[in-house]
Backbone as XML, in Angstrom:
<?xml version="1.0"?>
<chain id="A" units="angstrom">
  <residue number="1" name="MET">
    <atom name="N" x="0.834" y="-1.152" z="0.000"/>
    <atom name="CA" x="0.000" y="0.000" z="0.000"/>
    <atom name="C" x="0.897" y="1.240" z="0.000"/>
  </residue>
  <residue number="2" name="VAL">
    <atom name="N" x="0.690" y="2.127" z="-0.916"/>
    <atom name="CA" x="1.478" y="3.344" z="-1.054"/>
    <atom name="C" x="0.666" y="4.521" z="-0.498"/>
  </residue>
  <residue number="3" name="ARG">
    <atom name="N" x="1.348" y="5.234" z="0.389"/>
    <atom name="CA" x="0.673" y="6.402" z="0.974"/>
    <atom name="C" x="0.890" y="7.611" z="0.097"/>
  </residue>
  <residue number="4" name="LYS">
    <atom name="N" x="-0.144" y="8.335" z="-0.094"/>
    <atom name="CA" x="-0.035" y="9.588" z="-0.843"/>
    <atom name="C" x="0.282" y="10.708" z="0.131"/>
  </residue>
  <residue number="5" name="ARG">
    <atom name="N" x="1.068" y="11.614" z="-0.339"/>
    <atom name="CA" x="1.442" y="12.765" z="0.480"/>
    <atom name="C" x="0.310" y="13.785" z="0.493"/>
  </residue>
  <residue number="6" name="ASN">
    <atom name="N" x="0.000" y="14.301" z="1.657"/>
    <atom name="CA" x="-1.075" y="15.273" z="1.808"/>
    <atom name="C" x="-0.563" y="16.650" z="1.400"/>
  </residue>
  <residue number="7" name="PRO">
    <atom name="N" x="-1.128" y="17.302" z="0.370"/>
    <atom name="CA" x="-0.630" y="18.606" z="-0.090"/>
    <atom name="C" x="-0.917" y="19.742" z="0.901"/>
  </residue>
  <residue number="8" name="GLU">
    <atom name="N" x="-1.782" y="19.571" z="1.855"/>
    <atom name="CA" x="-2.108" y="20.607" z="2.835"/>
    <atom name="C" x="-1.412" y="20.326" z="4.162"/>
  </residue>
  <residue number="9" name="ARG">
    <atom name="N" x="-0.175" y="19.978" z="4.086"/>
    <atom name="CA" x="0.573" y="19.531" z="5.238"/>
    <atom name="C" x="0.983" y="20.660" z="6.174"/>
  </residue>
  <residue number="10" name="GLY">
    <atom name="N" x="1.266" y="21.872" z="5.702"/>
    <atom name="CA" x="1.696" y="22.979" z="6.535"/>
    <atom name="C" x="3.196" y="23.194" z="6.459"/>
  </residue>
  <residue number="11" name="PHE">
    <atom name="N" x="3.698" y="24.079" z="7.336"/>
    <atom name="CA" x="5.115" y="24.425" z="7.343"/>
    <atom name="C" x="5.872" y="23.547" z="8.336"/>
  </residue>
  <residue number="12" name="THR">
    <atom name="N" x="7.112" y="23.330" z="8.010"/>
    <atom name="CA" x="7.962" y="22.589" z="8.944"/>
    <atom name="C" x="8.520" y="23.567" z="9.973"/>
  </residue>
  <residue number="13" name="LEU">
    <atom name="N" x="9.053" y="23.025" z="11.036"/>
    <atom name="CA" x="9.633" y="23.849" z="12.091"/>
    <atom name="C" x="10.824" y="24.652" z="11.560"/>
  </residue>
  <residue number="14" name="ILE">
    <atom name="N" x="11.615" y="24.076" z="10.711"/>
    <atom name="CA" x="12.777" y="24.772" z="10.123"/>
    <atom name="C" x="12.316" y="25.959" z="9.292"/>
  </residue>
  <residue number="15" name="GLU">
    <atom name="N" x="11.287" y="25.795" z="8.500"/>
    <atom name="CA" x="10.778" y="26.896" z="7.681"/>
    <atom name="C" x="10.281" y="28.043" z="8.562"/>
  </residue>
  <residue number="16" name="LEU">
    <atom name="N" x="9.590" y="27.721" z="9.640"/>
    <atom name="CA" x="9.100" y="28.757" z="10.552"/>
    <atom name="C" x="10.250" y="29.486" z="11.236"/>
  </residue>
  <residue number="17" name="ILE">
    <atom name="N" x="11.286" y="28.764" z="11.635"/>
    <atom name="CA" x="12.453" y="29.388" z="12.274"/>
    <atom name="C" x="13.157" y="30.320" z="11.297"/>
  </residue>
  <residue number="18" name="ILE">
    <atom name="N" x="13.293" y="29.911" z="10.055"/>
    <atom name="CA" x="13.947" y="30.762" z="9.044"/>
    <atom name="C" x="13.149" y="32.044" z="8.826"/>
  </residue>
  <residue number="19" name="VAL">
    <atom name="N" x="11.829" y="31.919" z="8.713"/>
    <atom name="CA" x="10.990" y="33.097" z="8.499"/>
    <atom name="C" x="11.066" y="34.032" z="9.707"/>
  </residue>
  <residue number="20" name="MET">
    <atom name="N" x="11.013" y="33.484" z="10.907"/>
    <atom name="CA" x="11.105" y="34.316" z="12.112"/>
    <atom name="C" x="12.460" y="35.008" z="12.211"/>
  </residue>
  <residue number="21" name="THR">
    <atom name="N" x="13.526" y="34.334" z="11.812"/>
    <atom name="CA" x="14.861" y="34.929" z="11.826"/>
    <atom name="C" x="14.938" y="36.101" z="10.862"/>
  </residue>
  <residue number="22" name="ILE">
    <atom name="N" x="14.364" y="35.934" z="9.691"/>
    <atom name="CA" x="14.356" y="37.027" z="8.703"/>
    <atom name="C" x="13.567" y="38.213" z="9.239"/>
  </residue>
  <residue number="23" name="ILE">
    <atom name="N" x="12.426" y="37.951" z="9.844"/>
    <atom name="CA" x="11.612" y="39.038" z="10.400"/>
    <atom name="C" x="12.365" y="39.764" z="11.509"/>
  </residue>
  <residue number="24" name="LEU">
    <atom name="N" x="13.027" y="39.022" z="12.386"/>
    <atom name="CA" x="13.786" y="39.645" z="13.468"/>
    <atom name="C" x="14.950" y="40.480" z="12.950"/>
  </residue>
  <residue number="25" name="LEU">
    <atom name="N" x="15.619" y="40.009" z="11.915"/>
    <atom name="CA" x="16.717" y="40.782" z="11.314"/>
    <atom name="C" x="16.200" y="42.086" z="10.712"/>
  </residue>
  <residue number="26" name="LEU">
    <atom name="N" x="15.071" y="42.023" z="10.032"/>
    <atom name="CA" x="14.489" y="43.239" z="9.461"/>
    <atom name="C" x="14.068" y="44.223" z="10.554"/>
  </residue>
  <residue number="27" name="MET">
    <atom name="N" x="13.514" y="43.703" z="11.639"/>
    <atom name="CA" x="13.131" y="44.574" z="12.751"/>
    <atom name="C" x="14.359" y="45.190" z="13.412"/>
  </residue>
  <residue number="28" name="ALA">
    <atom name="N" x="15.434" y="44.417" z="13.510"/>
    <atom name="CA" x="16.658" y="44.936" z="14.132"/>
    <atom name="C" x="17.238" y="46.096" z="13.325"/>
  </residue>
  <residue number="29" name="MET">
    <atom name="N" x="16.989" y="46.115" z="12.044"/>
    <atom name="CA" x="17.466" y="47.229" z="11.213"/>
    <atom name="C" x="16.476" y="48.390" z="11.217"/>
  </residue>
  <residue number="30" name="ALA">
    <atom name="N" x="15.186" y="48.106" z="11.302"/>
    <atom name="CA" x="14.167" y="49.144" z="11.183"/>
    <atom name="C" x="13.958" y="49.933" z="12.478"/>
  </residue>
  <residue number="31" name="ILE">
    <atom name="N" x="14.032" y="49.289" z="13.619"/>
    <atom name="CA" x="13.722" y="49.964" z="14.879"/>
    <atom name="C" x="14.686" y="51.115" z="15.182"/>
  </residue>
  <residue number="32" name="PRO">
    <atom name="N" x="16.012" y="50.934" z="15.064"/>
    <atom name="CA" x="16.899" y="52.085" z="15.309"/>
    <atom name="C" x="16.659" y="53.243" z="14.331"/>
  </residue>
  <residue number="33" name="ALA">
    <atom name="N" x="16.362" y="52.927" z="13.083"/>
    <atom name="CA" x="16.085" y="53.982" z="12.107"/>
    <atom name="C" x="14.812" y="54.739" z="12.494"/>
  </residue>
  <residue number="34" name="TYR">
    <atom name="N" x="13.814" y="54.010" z="12.963"/>
    <atom name="CA" x="12.563" y="54.631" z="13.400"/>
    <atom name="C" x="12.803" y="55.525" z="14.622"/>
  </residue>
  <residue number="35" name="GLN">
    <atom name="N" x="13.554" y="55.015" z="15.588"/>
    <atom name="CA" x="13.833" y="55.804" z="16.795"/>
    <atom name="C" x="14.622" y="57.066" z="16.470"/>
  </residue>
  <residue number="36" name="ASN">
    <atom name="N" x="15.549" y="56.972" z="15.536"/>
    <atom name="CA" x="16.325" y="58.141" z="15.123"/>
    <atom name="C" x="15.419" y="59.169" z="14.432"/>
  </residue>
  <residue number="37" name="ALA">
    <atom name="N" x="14.491" y="58.688" z="13.611"/>
    <atom name="CA" x="13.565" y="59.600" z="12.929"/>
    <atom name="C" x="12.662" y="60.304" z="13.942"/>
  </residue>
  <residue number="38" name="VAL">
    <atom name="N" x="12.205" y="59.582" z="14.964"/>
    <atom name="CA" x="11.361" y="60.191" z="15.997"/>
    <atom name="C" x="12.148" y="61.246" z="16.767"/>
  </residue>
  <residue number="39" name="LYS">
    <atom name="N" x="13.406" y="60.950" z="17.091"/>
    <atom name="CA" x="14.235" y="61.909" z="17.834"/>
    <atom name="C" x="14.476" y="63.167" z="17.002"/>
  </residue>
  <residue number="40" name="LYS">
    <atom name="N" x="14.737" y="63.011" z="15.725"/>
    <atom name="CA" x="14.952" y="64.182" z="14.865"/>
    <atom name="C" x="13.677" y="65.013" z="14.740"/>
  </residue>
  <residue number="41" name="ALA">
    <atom name="N" x="12.535" y="64.356" z="14.710"/>
    <atom name="CA" x="11.269" y="65.086" z="14.648"/>
    <atom name="C" x="11.042" y="65.878" z="15.933"/>
  </residue>
  <residue number="42" name="LYS">
    <atom name="N" x="11.352" y="65.280" z="17.081"/>
    <atom name="CA" x="11.224" y="65.993" z="18.360"/>
    <atom name="C" x="12.186" y="67.175" z="18.415"/>
  </residue>
  <residue number="43" name="GLU">
    <atom name="N" x="13.388" y="67.004" z="17.864"/>
    <atom name="CA" x="14.347" y="68.111" z="17.839"/>
    <atom name="C" x="13.833" y="69.257" z="16.975"/>
  </residue>
  <residue number="44" name="ALA">
    <atom name="N" x="13.194" y="68.928" z="15.855"/>
    <atom name="CA" x="12.636" y="69.971" z="14.996"/>
    <atom name="C" x="11.531" y="70.735" z="15.723"/>
  </residue>
  <residue number="45" name="VAL">
    <atom name="N" x="10.697" y="70.017" z="16.470"/>
    <atom name="CA" x="9.636" y="70.665" z="17.254"/>
    <atom name="C" x="10.256" y="71.552" z="18.328"/>
  </residue>
  <residue number="46" name="LEU">
    <atom name="N" x="11.294" y="71.062" z="18.996"/>
    <atom name="CA" x="11.959" y="71.847" z="20.039"/>
    <atom name="C" x="12.535" y="73.140" z="19.465"/>
  </residue>
  <residue number="47" name="LYS">
    <atom name="N" x="13.218" y="73.053" z="18.336"/>
    <atom name="CA" x="13.797" y="74.255" z="17.719"/>
    <atom name="C" x="12.708" y="75.266" z="17.360"/>
  </residue>
  <residue number="48" name="GLU">
    <atom name="N" x="11.600" y="74.783" z="16.818"/>
    <atom name="CA" x="10.504" y="75.671" z="16.440"/>
    <atom name="C" x="9.877" y="76.318" z="17.675"/>
  </residue>
  <residue number="49" name="ASP">
    <atom name="N" x="9.664" y="75.530" z="18.732"/>
    <atom name="CA" x="9.090" y="76.081" z="19.963"/>
    <atom name="C" x="10.010" y="77.126" z="20.586"/>
  </residue>
  <residue number="50" name="LEU">
    <atom name="N" x="11.314" y="76.837" z="20.626"/>
    <atom name="CA" x="12.263" y="77.801" z="21.190"/>
    <atom name="C" x="12.282" y="79.095" z="20.378"/>
  </residue>
  <residue number="51" name="GLN">
    <atom name="N" x="12.253" y="78.961" z="19.051"/>
    <atom name="CA" x="12.252" y="80.153" z="18.211"/>
    <atom name="C" x="10.984" y="80.980" z="18.444"/>
  </residue>
  <residue number="52" name="THR">
    <atom name="N" x="9.849" y="80.306" z="18.554"/>
    <atom name="CA" x="8.579" y="81.006" z="18.788"/>
    <atom name="C" x="8.584" y="81.720" z="20.135"/>
  </residue>
  <residue number="53" name="MET">
    <atom name="N" x="9.050" y="81.033" z="21.181"/>
    <atom name="CA" x="9.067" y="81.665" z="22.508"/>
    <atom name="C" x="10.065" y="82.812" z="22.563"/>
  </residue>
  <residue number="54" name="ARG">
    <atom name="N" x="11.214" y="82.664" z="21.931"/>
    <atom name="CA" x="12.199" y="83.759" z="21.926"/>
    <atom name="C" x="11.670" y="84.970" z="21.182"/>
  </residue>
  <residue number="55" name="GLN">
    <atom name="N" x="10.964" y="84.716" z="20.094"/>
    <atom name="CA" x="10.363" y="85.819" z="19.351"/>
    <atom name="C" x="9.282" y="86.501" z="20.195"/>
  </residue>
  <residue number="56" name="ALA">
    <atom name="N" x="8.505" y="85.718" z="20.933"/>
    <atom name="CA" x="7.481" y="86.288" z="21.807"/>
    <atom name="C" x="8.114" y="87.103" z="22.932"/>
  </residue>
  <residue number="57" name="ILE">
    <atom name="N" x="9.221" y="86.617" z="23.485"/>
    <atom name="CA" x="9.934" y="87.372" z="24.538"/>
    <atom name="C" x="10.415" y="88.707" z="23.983"/>
  </residue>
  <residue number="58" name="ASP">
    <atom name="N" x="10.993" y="88.686" z="22.792"/>
    <atom name="CA" x="11.481" y="89.928" z="22.178"/>
    <atom name="C" x="10.331" y="90.893" z="21.889"/>
  </residue>
  <residue number="59" name="SER">
    <atom name="N" x="9.227" y="90.388" z="21.345"/>
    <atom name="CA" x="8.075" y="91.251" z="21.043"/>
    <atom name="C" x="7.492" y="91.843" z="22.314"/>
  </residue>
  <residue number="60" name="TYR">
    <atom name="N" x="7.355" y="91.036" z="23.337"/>
    <atom name="CA" x="6.838" y="91.505" z="24.624"/>
    <atom name="C" x="7.731" y="92.613" z="25.169"/>
  </residue>
  <residue number="61" name="THR">
    <atom name="N" x="9.052" y="92.379" z="25.122"/>
    <atom name="CA" x="10.002" y="93.360" z="25.664"/>
    <atom name="C" x="9.918" y="94.680" z="24.914"/>
  </residue>
  <residue number="62" name="VAL">
    <atom name="N" x="9.807" y="94.636" z="23.610"/>
    <atom name="CA" x="9.725" y="95.868" z="22.814"/>
    <atom name="C" x="8.393" y="96.573" z="23.061"/>
  </residue>
  <residue number="63" name="ASP">
    <atom name="N" x="7.295" y="95.811" z="23.056"/>
    <atom name="CA" x="5.977" y="96.418" z="23.209"/>
    <atom name="C" x="5.748" y="96.976" z="24.612"/>
  </residue>
  <residue number="64" name="LYS">
    <atom name="N" x="6.121" y="96.244" z="25.630"/>
    <atom name="CA" x="5.851" y="96.645" z="27.016"/>
    <atom name="C" x="6.981" y="97.456" z="27.636"/>
  </residue>
  <residue number="65" name="GLU">
    <atom name="N" x="8.093" y="97.556" z="26.927"/>
    <atom name="CA" x="9.287" y="98.260" z="27.394"/>
    <atom name="C" x="9.829" y="97.672" z="28.694"/>
  </residue>
  <residue number="66" name="LYS">
    <atom name="N" x="9.578" y="96.395" z="28.886"/>
    <atom name="CA" x="10.141" y="95.650" z="30.009"/>
    <atom name="C" x="10.067" y="94.172" z="29.647"/>
  </residue>
  <residue number="67" name="GLY">
    <atom name="N" x="10.975" y="93.409" z="30.205"/>
    <atom name="CA" x="10.988" y="91.982" z="29.929"/>
    <atom name="C" x="9.918" y="91.249" z="30.714"/>
  </residue>
  <residue number="68" name="PRO">
    <atom name="N" x="9.422" y="90.126" z="30.181"/>
    <atom name="CA" x="8.440" y="89.342" z="30.939"/>
    <atom name="C" x="9.094" y="88.757" z="32.190"/>
  </residue>
  <residue number="69" name="GLN">
    <atom name="N" x="8.349" y="88.707" z="33.275"/>
    <atom name="CA" x="8.886" y="88.163" z="34.524"/>
    <atom name="C" x="8.764" y="86.647" z="34.574"/>
  </residue>
  <residue number="70" name="SER">
    <atom name="N" x="7.854" y="86.092" z="33.776"/>
    <atom name="CA" x="7.705" y="84.646" z="33.665"/>
    <atom name="C" x="7.191" y="84.325" z="32.271"/>
  </residue>
  <residue number="71" name="LEU">
    <atom name="N" x="7.298" y="83.079" z="31.896"/>
    <atom name="CA" x="6.785" y="82.676" z="30.590"/>
    <atom name="C" x="5.264" y="82.773" z="30.550"/>
  </residue>
  <residue number="72" name="GLU">
    <atom name="N" x="4.643" y="82.637" z="31.702"/>
    <atom name="CA" x="3.183" y="82.757" z="31.770"/>
    <atom name="C" x="2.731" y="84.172" z="31.390"/>
  </residue>
  <residue number="73" name="ASP">
    <atom name="N" x="3.578" y="85.174" z="31.607"/>
    <atom name="CA" x="3.252" y="86.546" z="31.192"/>
    <atom name="C" x="3.018" y="86.618" z="29.690"/>
  </residue>
  <residue number="74" name="LEU">
    <atom name="N" x="3.755" y="85.814" z="28.930"/>
    <atom name="CA" x="3.599" y="85.804" z="27.471"/>
    <atom name="C" x="2.233" y="85.272" z="27.071"/>
  </residue>
  <residue number="75" name="VAL">
    <atom name="N" x="1.738" y="84.290" z="27.804"/>
    <atom name="CA" x="0.420" y="83.718" z="27.515"/>
    <atom name="C" x="-0.669" y="84.706" z="27.925"/>
  </residue>
  <residue number="76" name="GLN">
    <atom name="N" x="-0.539" y="85.273" z="29.120"/>
    <atom name="CA" x="-1.557" y="86.205" z="29.611"/>
    <atom name="C" x="-1.647" y="87.457" z="28.753"/>
  </residue>
  <residue number="77" name="ALA">
    <atom name="N" x="-0.516" y="87.900" z="28.195"/>
    <atom name="CA" x="-0.515" y="89.100" z="27.357"/>
    <atom name="C" x="-0.887" y="88.796" z="25.904"/>
  </residue>
  <residue number="78" name="GLY">
    <atom name="N" x="-1.069" y="87.529" z="25.575"/>
    <atom name="CA" x="-1.511" y="87.169" z="24.232"/>
    <atom name="C" x="-0.390" y="86.960" z="23.223"/>
  </residue>
  <residue number="79" name="TYR">
    <atom name="N" x="0.835" y="86.905" z="23.665"/>
    <atom name="CA" x="1.948" y="86.679" z="22.748"/>
    <atom name="C" x="2.083" y="85.196" z="22.386"/>
  </residue>
  <residue number="80" name="LEU">
    <atom name="N" x="1.586" y="84.334" z="23.248"/>
    <atom name="CA" x="1.496" y="82.897" z="22.981"/>
    <atom name="C" x="0.077" y="82.457" z="23.319"/>
  </residue>
  <residue number="81" name="LYS">
    <atom name="N" x="-0.494" y="81.554" z="22.516"/>
    <atom name="CA" x="-1.832" y="81.041" z="22.827"/>
    <atom name="C" x="-1.790" y="80.158" z="24.064"/>
  </residue>
  <residue number="82" name="ALA">
    <atom name="N" x="-0.766" y="79.339" z="24.139"/>
    <atom name="CA" x="-0.581" y="78.447" z="25.292"/>
    <atom name="C" x="0.902" y="78.144" z="25.392"/>
  </residue>
  <residue number="83" name="MET">
    <atom name="N" x="1.324" y="77.750" z="26.564"/>
    <atom name="CA" x="2.724" y="77.392" z="26.755"/>
    <atom name="C" x="2.977" y="76.065" z="26.027"/>
  </residue>
  <residue number="84" name="PRO">
    <atom name="N" x="3.957" y="76.033" z="25.130"/>
    <atom name="CA" x="4.233" y="74.783" z="24.418"/>
    <atom name="C" x="4.762" y="73.702" z="25.356"/>
  </residue>
  <residue number="85" name="ILE">
    <atom name="N" x="4.534" y="72.475" z="24.975"/>
    <atom name="CA" x="5.020" y="71.330" z="25.748"/>
    <atom name="C" x="6.393" y="70.947" z="25.216"/>
  </residue>
  <residue number="86" name="ASP">
    <atom name="N" x="7.342" y="70.840" z="26.116"/>
    <atom name="CA" x="8.695" y="70.422" z="25.746"/>
    <atom name="C" x="8.610" y="68.989" z="25.210"/>
  </residue>
  <residue number="87" name="PRO">
    <atom name="N" x="9.057" y="68.753" z="23.972"/>
    <atom name="CA" x="8.913" y="67.416" z="23.395"/>
    <atom name="C" x="9.749" y="66.343" z="24.079"/>
  </residue>
  <residue number="88" name="PHE">
    <atom name="N" x="10.715" y="66.723" z="24.891"/>
    <atom name="CA" x="11.555" y="65.721" z="25.555"/>
    <atom name="C" x="11.151" y="65.483" z="27.007"/>
  </residue>
  <residue number="89" name="THR">
    <atom name="N" x="10.655" y="66.503" z="27.687"/>
    <atom name="CA" x="10.198" y="66.302" z="29.064"/>
    <atom name="C" x="8.693" y="66.033" z="29.117"/>
  </residue>
  <residue number="90" name="HIS">
    <atom name="N" x="7.995" y="66.318" z="28.026"/>
    <atom name="CA" x="6.542" y="66.131" z="27.906"/>
    <atom name="C" x="5.766" y="66.973" z="28.924"/>
  </residue>
  <residue number="91" name="ARG">
    <atom name="N" x="6.334" y="68.103" z="29.294"/>
    <atom name="CA" x="5.680" y="69.008" z="30.229"/>
    <atom name="C" x="5.856" y="70.439" z="29.746"/>
  </residue>
  <residue number="92" name="SER">
    <atom name="N" x="4.934" y="71.297" z="30.124"/>
    <atom name="CA" x="5.035" y="72.704" z="29.726"/>
    <atom name="C" x="5.650" y="73.572" z="30.817"/>
  </residue>
  <residue number="93" name="ASP">
    <atom name="N" x="5.916" y="72.996" z="31.982"/>
    <atom name="CA" x="6.454" y="73.802" z="33.082"/>
    <atom name="C" x="7.932" y="73.530" z="33.362"/>
  </residue>
  <residue number="94" name="THR">
    <atom name="N" x="8.625" y="72.893" z="32.432"/>
    <atom name="CA" x="10.046" y="72.584" z="32.656"/>
    <atom name="C" x="10.984" y="73.475" z="31.844"/>
  </residue>
  <residue number="95" name="TRP">
    <atom name="N" x="10.443" y="74.467" z="31.152"/>
    <atom name="CA" x="11.305" y="75.364" z="30.386"/>
    <atom name="C" x="12.207" y="76.129" z="31.339"/>
  </residue>
  <residue number="96" name="GLN">
    <atom name="N" x="13.468" y="76.269" z="30.968"/>
    <atom name="CA" x="14.444" y="77.005" z="31.781"/>
    <atom name="C" x="14.617" y="78.396" z="31.185"/>
  </residue>
  <residue number="97" name="THR">
    <atom name="N" x="14.454" y="79.414" z="32.004"/>
    <atom name="CA" x="14.606" y="80.793" z="31.534"/>
    <atom name="C" x="15.910" y="81.374" z="32.060"/>
  </residue>
  <residue number="98" name="SER">
    <atom name="N" x="16.395" y="82.394" z="31.363"/>
    <atom name="CA" x="17.619" y="83.053" z="31.812"/>
    <atom name="C" x="17.523" y="84.551" z="31.558"/>
  </residue>
  <residue number="99" name="SER">
    <atom name="N" x="18.234" y="85.280" z="32.389"/>
    <atom name="CA" x="18.319" y="86.725" z="32.270"/>
    <atom name="C" x="19.664" y="87.161" z="32.817"/>
  </residue>
  <residue number="100" name="ASP">
    <atom name="N" x="20.330" y="88.041" z="32.089"/>
    <atom name="CA" x="21.628" y="88.505" z="32.583"/>
    <atom name="C" x="21.532" y="89.902" z="33.191"/>
  </residue>
  <residue number="101" name="GLY">
    <atom name="N" x="20.302" y="90.416" z="33.304"/>
    <atom name="CA" x="20.110" y="91.702" z="33.969"/>
    <atom name="C" x="20.399" y="92.906" z="33.097"/>
  </residue>
  <residue number="102" name="THR">
    <atom name="N" x="20.653" y="92.700" z="31.821"/>
    <atom name="CA" x="20.917" y="93.836" z="30.935"/>
    <atom name="C" x="19.637" y="94.237" z="30.212"/>
  </residue>
  <residue number="103" name="TYR">
    <atom name="N" x="19.639" y="95.439" z="29.722"/>
    <atom name="CA" x="18.500" y="95.956" z="28.969"/>
    <atom name="C" x="18.684" y="95.658" z="27.493"/>
  </residue>
  <residue number="104" name="SER">
    <atom name="N" x="17.575" y="95.304" z="26.823"/>
    <atom name="CA" x="17.631" y="94.991" z="25.394"/>
    <atom name="C" x="17.532" y="96.230" z="24.534"/>
  </residue>
  <residue number="105" name="SER">
    <atom name="N" x="16.878" y="97.268" z="25.053"/>
    <atom name="CA" x="16.733" y="98.502" z="24.283"/>
    <atom name="C" x="16.860" y="99.704" z="25.219"/>
  </residue>
  <residue number="106" name="VAL">
    <atom name="N" x="16.995" y="100.872" z="24.633"/>
    <atom name="CA" x="17.145" y="102.108" z="25.395"/>
    <atom name="C" x="15.858" y="102.425" z="26.156"/>
  </residue>
  <residue number="107" name="ASP">
    <atom name="N" x="14.704" y="102.086" z="25.559"/>
    <atom name="CA" x="13.404" y="102.407" z="26.158"/>
    <atom name="C" x="13.001" y="101.442" z="27.271"/>
  </residue>
  <residue number="108" name="GLN">
    <atom name="N" x="13.703" y="100.372" z="27.421"/>
    <atom name="CA" x="13.321" y="99.343" z="28.386"/>
    <atom name="C" x="13.458" y="99.865" z="29.811"/>
  </residue>
  <residue number="109" name="THR">
    <atom name="N" x="12.423" y="99.653" z="30.629"/>
    <atom name="CA" x="12.414" y="100.177" z="31.996"/>
    <atom name="C" x="12.712" y="99.115" z="33.044"/>
  </residue>
  <residue number="110" name="ASP">
    <atom name="N" x="12.566" y="97.835" z="32.691"/>
    <atom name="CA" x="12.769" y="96.769" z="33.661"/>
    <atom name="C" x="13.312" y="95.542" z="32.937"/>
  </residue>
  <residue number="111" name="THR">
    <atom name="N" x="14.226" y="94.842" z="33.584"/>
    <atom name="CA" x="14.744" y="93.613" z="32.983"/>
    <atom name="C" x="13.780" y="92.469" z="33.271"/>
  </residue>
  <residue number="112" name="GLY">
    <atom name="N" x="13.961" y="91.409" z="32.597"/>
    <atom name="CA" x="13.126" y="90.224" z="32.785"/>
    <atom name="C" x="13.759" y="89.062" z="32.041"/>
  </residue>
  <residue number="113" name="ILE">
    <atom name="N" x="12.943" y="88.120" z="31.678"/>
    <atom name="CA" x="13.431" y="86.950" z="30.939"/>
    <atom name="C" x="13.973" y="87.402" z="29.590"/>
  </residue>
  <residue number="114" name="GLN">
    <atom name="N" x="15.145" y="86.894" z="29.237"/>
    <atom name="CA" x="15.726" y="87.230" z="27.948"/>
    <atom name="C" x="15.897" y="86.017" z="27.047"/>
  </residue>
  <residue number="115" name="ASP">
    <atom name="N" x="15.927" y="84.813" z="27.631"/>
    <atom name="CA" x="16.115" y="83.616" z="26.818"/>
    <atom name="C" x="15.432" y="82.434" z="27.481"/>
  </residue>
  <residue number="116" name="VAL">
    <atom name="N" x="15.192" y="81.401" z="26.698"/>
    <atom name="CA" x="14.530" y="80.201" z="27.194"/>
    <atom name="C" x="15.222" y="78.979" z="26.599"/>
  </residue>
  <residue number="117" name="HIS">
    <atom name="N" x="15.275" y="77.914" z="27.389"/>
    <atom name="CA" x="15.912" y="76.664" z="26.967"/>
    <atom name="C" x="15.054" y="75.490" z="27.418"/>
  </residue>
  <residue number="118" name="SER">
    <atom name="N" x="15.315" y="74.340" z="26.825"/>
    <atom name="CA" x="14.620" y="73.118" z="27.232"/>
    <atom name="C" x="15.068" y="72.706" z="28.631"/>
  </residue>
  <residue number="119" name="GLY">
    <atom name="N" x="14.189" y="72.080" z="29.367"/>
    <atom name="CA" x="14.532" y="71.568" z="30.686"/>
    <atom name="C" x="15.107" y="70.162" z="30.634"/>
  </residue>
  <residue number="120" name="SER">
    <atom name="N" x="15.229" y="69.604" z="29.443"/>
    <atom name="CA" x="15.724" y="68.237" z="29.298"/>
    <atom name="C" x="17.236" y="68.178" z="29.460"/>
  </residue>
  <residue number="121" name="GLN">
    <atom name="N" x="17.704" y="67.114" z="30.087"/>
    <atom name="CA" x="19.149" y="66.904" z="30.245"/>
    <atom name="C" x="19.673" y="65.885" z="29.231"/>
  </residue>
  <residue number="122" name="GLU">
    <atom name="N" x="18.863" y="65.537" z="28.238"/>
    <atom name="CA" x="19.279" y="64.586" z="27.211"/>
    <atom name="C" x="20.250" y="65.248" z="26.242"/>
  </residue>
  <residue number="123" name="ILE">
    <atom name="N" x="20.957" y="64.417" z="25.505"/>
    <atom name="CA" x="21.920" y="64.897" z="24.515"/>
    <atom name="C" x="21.318" y="64.724" z="23.129"/>
  </residue>
  <residue number="124" name="GLY">
    <atom name="N" x="21.430" y="65.761" z="22.323"/>
    <atom name="CA" x="20.878" y="65.755" z="20.989"/>
    <atom name="C" x="21.730" y="65.019" z="19.985"/>
  </residue>
  <residue number="125" name="THR">
    <atom name="N" x="21.227" y="64.913" z="18.776"/>
    <atom name="CA" x="21.954" y="64.219" z="17.723"/>
    <atom name="C" x="23.215" y="64.959" z="17.312"/>
  </residue>
  <residue number="126" name="ASP">
    <atom name="N" x="23.297" y="66.251" z="17.640"/>
    <atom name="CA" x="24.512" y="67.011" z="17.310"/>
    <atom name="C" x="25.552" y="66.937" z="18.439"/>
  </residue>
  <residue number="127" name="GLY">
    <atom name="N" x="25.240" y="66.229" z="19.523"/>
    <atom name="CA" x="26.192" y="66.048" z="20.625"/>
    <atom name="C" x="26.061" y="67.056" z="21.739"/>
  </residue>
  <residue number="128" name="SER">
    <atom name="N" x="25.204" y="68.065" z="21.589"/>
    <atom name="CA" x="25.016" y="69.054" z="22.648"/>
    <atom name="C" x="23.758" y="68.738" z="23.442"/>
  </residue>
  <residue number="129" name="MET">
    <atom name="N" x="23.712" y="69.236" z="24.666"/>
    <atom name="CA" x="22.541" y="69.010" z="25.505"/>
    <atom name="C" x="21.405" y="69.915" z="25.040"/>
  </residue>
  <residue number="130" name="TYR">
    <atom name="N" x="20.179" y="69.419" z="25.134"/>
    <atom name="CA" x="19.025" y="70.216" z="24.728"/>
    <atom name="C" x="18.878" y="71.465" z="25.587"/>
  </residue>
  <residue number="131" name="SER">
    <atom name="N" x="19.372" y="71.405" z="26.803"/>
    <atom name="CA" x="19.254" y="72.567" z="27.691"/>
    <atom name="C" x="20.161" y="73.721" z="27.261"/>
  </residue>
  <residue number="132" name="THR">
    <atom name="N" x="21.038" y="73.500" z="26.271"/>
    <atom name="CA" x="21.893" y="74.577" z="25.777"/>
    <atom name="C" x="21.400" y="75.145" z="24.450"/>
  </residue>
  <residue number="133" name="TRP">
    <atom name="N" x="20.326" y="74.590" z="23.904"/>
    <atom name="CA" x="19.835" y="75.065" z="22.605"/>
    <atom name="C" x="19.190" y="76.407" z="22.748"/>
  </residue>
</chain>
């Protein structure tokens, strides 16, 4: 009696292991590229947010003839709709402000915030800390 081979037999264990190995290798190459793309996108958002807040600080200082005392002053005065969320700390209250006590213009009557930085201590793709951007 000759047995016929069943054409709907399925995959062997070796075939499944080979396919899983190929999938894992592809994932090992794709995941770092994806993470790098996400980090670069967050950096682009950070640069845009910093530029927007710095421009708002400058406009506030020129218009009010004094620097803002807090970033919330920019929101209350209408220079920003809302405080942006830092893409690395995921919070809007971690922005670091700085002031060196100098006046930006001759008409300025009071010093205040002159610059803003991220509150994150992570290192960017360019090798510098986000808190120095």
